[in-house]
C-alpha positions as CSV (number, residue, x, y, z in Angstrom):
1,X,10.6,-2.8,-12.9
2,X,7.1,-2.5,-14.1
3,X,5.4,-4.0,-10.6
4,X,7.9,-1.9,-8.5
5,X,7.1,1.1,-10.9
6,X,3.4,0.6,-10.3
7,X,3.6,-0.8,-6.2
8,X,5.7,3.4,-6.2
9,X,3.0,5.2,-7.9
10,X,0.5,3.2,-6.0
11,X,2.3,4.9,-2.8
12,X,2.4,8.4,-4.7
13,X,-1.1,8.3,-4.6
14,X,-1.8,6.9,-1.3
15,X,0.3,10.0,-0.4
16,X,-1.8,12.2,-2.7
17,X,-4.9,11.0,-1.6
18,X,-4.7,11.3,1.8
19,X,-2.7,14.5,2.0
20,X,-5.9,15.3,0.3
21,X,-8.3,14.4,3.5
22,X,-6.2,16.2,5.9
23,X,-6.9,19.7,3.7
24,X,-10.6,18.8,3.6
25,X,-10.8,17.8,6.7
26,X,-8.7,20.2,8.4
27,X,-10.6,23.0,6.9
28,X,-14.1,21.8,7.4
29,X,-16.7,24.3,6.6
30,X,-19.3,22.8,5.4
31,X,-20.7,19.3,3.8
32,X,-19.3,19.5,1.1
33,X,-15.9,19.0,3.1
34,X,-17.2,15.8,5.2
35,X,-18.2,14.6,1.7
36,X,-14.7,15.0,0.2
37,X,-12.7,13.8,3.4
38,X,-15.1,10.9,2.9
39,X,-14.6,10.6,-0.7
40,X,-10.4,11.1,-0.1
41,X,-10.2,8.3,2.3
42,X,-12.7,5.7,0.5
43,X,-10.5,6.3,-2.5
44,X,-7.2,5.5,-0.5
45,X,-8.5,2.5,1.8
46,X,-9.8,1.2,-1.7
47,X,-5.9,1.7,-3.3
48,X,-4.2,0.3,0.0
49,X,-6.2,-3.0,-0.4
50,X,-5.8,-3.3,-4.4
51,X,-2.2,-3.2,-3.6
52,X,-1.8,-5.3,-0.9
53,X,-3.5,-8.1,-3.5
54,X,-1.0,-6.9,-6.4
55,X,1.5,-7.9,-4.5
56,X,0.3,-10.8,-2.7
57,X,-0.3,-12.2,-6.0
58,X,3.3,-10.4,-7.2
59,X,4.4,-12.4,-4.5
60,X,2.8,-16.3,-4.9
61,X,3.8,-15.9,-9.1
62,X,7.0,-15.2,-8.9
63,X,6.6,-11.6,-9.8
64,X,9.1,-10.1,-6.5
65,X,10.9,-12.2,-4.7
66,X,10.9,-12.0,-0.8
67,X,13.7,-10.9,1.1
68,X,15.0,-9.4,4.5
69,X,14.4,-10.5,7.8
70,X,12.2,-13.5,7.8
71,X,13.9,-15.2,5.1
72,X,17.2,-15.2,6.5
73,X,15.3,-16.6,9.6
74,X,13.9,-19.2,7.5
75,X,17.4,-19.9,6.0
76,X,19.2,-20.2,8.7
77,X,16.6,-22.7,10.4
78,X,16.5,-24.8,7.7
79,X,20.1,-25.1,8.0
80,X,20.6,-25.6,11.6
81,X,18.0,-29.0,11.2
82,X,20.3,-30.0,7.8
């Protein structure tokens, strides 16, 4: 449950950062707005990379179990082989 909460919070922060960058990009009146846009996008990219690594580690350690189309296809292939 904690892992899911952290992922949701990270996604919300990514959306907020993207919105902030869009706001400063549209408003773009001076060099300061350009710097704020750059900082917002840099924060978003950094947070996305950290989130990806966190999810990867959670899957490897078993904290999160993948489910979906890929897992179902793999299970069907294994059943056909046996």
